[in-house]
C-alpha positions in Angstrom: 67.8 -167.8 19.4 68.4 -169.2 22.6 71.6 -168.8 24.8 71.9 -170.9 27.9 74.3 -173.2 29.3 71.8 -175.4 31.0 70.4 -178.0 28.7 66.9 -178.2 30.7 66.6 -174.5 30.7 67.1 -174.4 27.1 64.6 -176.6 26.5 61.9 -175.3 28.8 62.6 -172.2 26.7 62.1 -174.1 23.6 58.9 -175.8 24.9 57.4 -172.1 25.8 58.5 -170.4 22.6 56.9 -173.1 20.7 53.5 -171.7 22.9 54.3 -168.2 21.2 52.5 -167.1 17.7 54.8 -166.0 15.4 57.9 -166.8 17.0 60.2 -169.1 15.3 63.4 -170.9 17.2 66.3 -170.5 14.6 69.1 -172.0 16.9 70.6 -172.5 20.6 74.1 -171.9 22.1 75.5 -172.5 25.3 77.9 -169.6 26.0 78.5 -166.5 24.4 81.3 -167.3 21.8 79.1 -169.8 20.4 76.6 -167.6 20.2 78.1 -164.6 18.7 79.5 -166.7 16.2 76.3 -168.3 15.2 74.3 -164.9 15.2 76.7 -163.7 12.5 75.3 -166.3 10.3 71.6 -166.8 11.4 70.9 -162.9 11.6 68.5 -163.6 14.6 66.1 -160.6 15.0 65.7 -161.9 18.7 68.1 -163.7 21.6 66.9 -165.1 24.8 70.2 -164.5 26.8 71.0 -166.1 30.2 73.6 -164.0 32.0 75.7 -166.4 33.9 77.4 -168.6 31.1 81.3 -170.2 30.9 83.6 -168.0 28.2 81.6 -165.2 27.6 78.4 -164.1 29.7 75.2 -162.6 28.7 76.3 -159.1 29.1 79.5 -159.9 27.6 77.4 -161.0 24.8 75.1 -158.4 24.5 78.2 -155.8 24.3 79.6 -157.7 21.9 76.9 -157.9 19.8 75.8 -154.1 20.0 79.5 -153.1 18.8 78.6 -154.8 15.6 76.0 -151.9 14.7 73.1 -153.4 14.0 72.4 -155.8 17.0 69.4 -158.0 17.4 67.0 -157.5 20.3 68.2 -159.1 23.6 65.9 -160.5 26.4 67.8 -161.5 29.5 66.5 -164.8 31.2 68.1 -165.5 34.6 68.0 -166.3 38.2 69.6 -163.0 39.5 68.4 -159.7 39.7 71.2 -157.9 40.5 72.2 -157.1 37.1 68.9 -155.6 36.2 70.2 -152.1 36.0 73.4 -153.3 33.4 71.0 -154.8 31.3 68.5 -152.1 30.6 71.8 -150.0 30.0 72.5 -152.1 27.0 69.0 -151.4 25.7 67.2 -155.4 26.8 63.9 -155.4 25.7 63.0 -157.4 29.0 64.7 -158.8 31.9 63.0 -162.2 32.7 63.5 -164.2 36.0 63.8 -167.8 36.1 61.3 -169.8 36.4 59.8 -167.9 33.2 56.1 -168.0 32.8 54.5 -168.3 29.5 52.2 -165.2 30.1 55.6 -163.8 31.2 57.6 -164.1 28.2 54.3 -163.2 25.6 54.6 -159.7 27.6 58.2 -159.5 26.7 57.6 -160.3 23.1 54.5 -158.4 22.7 56.9 -155.2 24.1 59.3 -156.4 21.4 56.7 -156.3 18.7 55.9 -152.5 19.7 59.5 -151.4 19.6 60.5 -153.0 16.7 60.8 -149.7 14.4 62.6 -148.0 17.3 65.4 -150.8 17.8 65.9 -150.4 14.3 66.5 -146.6 14.6 68.3 -146.8 17.5 70.5 -149.4 16.3 71.4 -146.6 13.9 71.9 -143.6 15.9 72.8 -144.7 19.2 75.6 -147.6 18.9 76.3 -149.6 22.4 72.8 -149.0 23.4 73.7 -145.6 24.2 70.2 -143.4 25.6 68.0 -146.0 25.5 66.6 -145.5 29.0 66.3 -141.6 27.7 63.4 -139.4 26.9 63.7 -138.5 23.1 61.6 -135.5 23.8 63.2 -134.2 26.5 65.7 -132.0 24.5 68.6 -133.4 26.5 68.5 -137.3 26.0 69.8 -138.2 29.6 66.7 -138.0 31.3 65.4 -141.5 32.4 62.0 -143.2 30.5 61.3 -146.1 32.5 62.8 -147.9 35.9 62.6 -151.6 36.6 61.5 -152.5 40.2 60.9 -155.9 41.7 57.8 -157.2 41.8 56.9 -160.4 43.7 58.7 -162.9 41.2 59.6 -160.5 38.6 61.1 -157.6 37.6 58.3 -154.6 36.6 58.7 -152.1 34.4 57.4 -148.6 35.6 56.9 -145.8 32.9 58.5 -142.4 34.8 55.4 -140.4 33.0 53.4 -142.8 35.1 55.2 -141.6 38.4 52.8 -139.5 40.5 55.8 -138.8 43.8 58.4 -140.4 44.9 59.3 -140.9 48.9 62.6 -141.5 50.3 62.7 -144.7 52.8 66.5 -145.2 54.2 68.4 -146.7 51.1 65.2 -147.0 49.4 63.0 -144.9 47.2 59.2 -145.7 46.8 57.5 -145.0 43.2 54.2 -144.1 44.0 52.0 -145.1 40.7 48.2 -144.2 41.2 47.3 -146.5 43.9 50.3 -148.8 43.9 53.8 -148.3 45.0 57.1 -149.9 44.3 60.7 -149.8 46.0 63.3 -149.0 44.0 67.1 -149.2 45.5 68.5 -145.7 44.7 69.4 -142.9 46.6 66.9 -139.8 46.1 70.3 -137.5 45.0 70.8 -139.7 41.9 67.3 -140.4 41.1 66.6 -136.9 41.2 69.7 -136.4 38.5 67.8 -138.9 36.4 65.0 -137.3 36.0 63.6 -134.2 33.9 63.2 -131.2 35.9 60.6 -130.0 33.4 58.4 -132.9 34.6 59.7 -133.2 38.4 60.8 -131.1 41.1 62.2 -131.5 44.2 60.1 -130.5 47.1 61.7 -131.9 50.4 64.9 -134.1 51.4 62.4 -137.2 51.1 60.3 -136.0 48.2 60.4 -135.8 44.5 57.0 -134.8 42.5 55.7 -134.8 39.2 55.0 -131.3 38.6 51.4 -131.9 37.0 50.4 -134.0 40.1 50.5 -130.7 42.4 47.6 -128.6 42.4 48.1 -126.4 44.8 50.6 -124.8 47.5 49.5 -123.6 50.9 50.7 -121.5 53.5 50.4 -123.1 57.1 52.3 -119.7 58.8 55.4 -119.2 60.4 57.1 -119.9 57.1 55.6 -123.7 56.6 54.6 -124.3 53.2 52.6 -127.7 51.8 52.3 -129.1 48.5 48.9 -129.9 47.6 48.4 -133.3 45.6 45.5 -134.8 43.2 45.0 -137.6 45.4 44.6 -135.3 48.6 47.4 -135.5 49.9 49.6 -132.8 51.7 53.5 -132.8 52.0 55.4 -130.3 53.7 57.8 -128.4 51.4 61.6 -128.2 52.6 62.9 -124.5 53.3 65.7 -125.6 50.9 63.6 -126.2 48.2 60.7 -123.4 48.8 62.0 -121.5 46.3 62.2 -123.6 43.3 58.7 -125.1 44.2 57.3 -121.7 44.4 58.6 -120.9 41.0 55.4 -123.2 39.7 53.1 -120.8 40.7 55.0 -117.9 39.3 56.1 -116.2 42.6 
């Protein structure tokens, strides 16, 4: 089901959906209130939802559907990137920026199909989408398992397990993933609190590193220690963090 208050946006999404194999449109709505009423009768598996709408916006619609116990999957389709964090807190499958390209919609649908069994289970065990960003193997249920970062004209999903290291750059965090890097608007203190401490270690006021990416430690003399990383990078360890980093080596 498509939910958008702009007729041209609805028409464009309809044309795109017609080109995605196995995707069947069951209805359209122009505001959240109408969409909520229609969803109760049509029981769609997926809603493509705009955020900025009259009467009830897309975020409000997602919350109302989640309160019903077993909500449909949500893919937000919007012109604004500032709602991304709130959207994924609601367990949205994806967050597409307008104008939506066909290949981007297809990737979102593929992601949905991969997650369908998990979504069915989450609807029973995690009301209102709670825990959607957590790591089920962490033992805590509170650790982030993915981040969504701006990249060109879209938002890109970064799996936490692929992040090699994180470097603070003023009000942003640079996520190093292989040979690429992405900027996330977050403080290092908040980011550290969201990462599983069994996977990541804070080594400096400006650095967080994935533990299995550290291949060694080196003492430079004068109390100076360095972390030696898999890619050959050497980063100084802050004195405040030296004790916990040495625990990696059983020291």
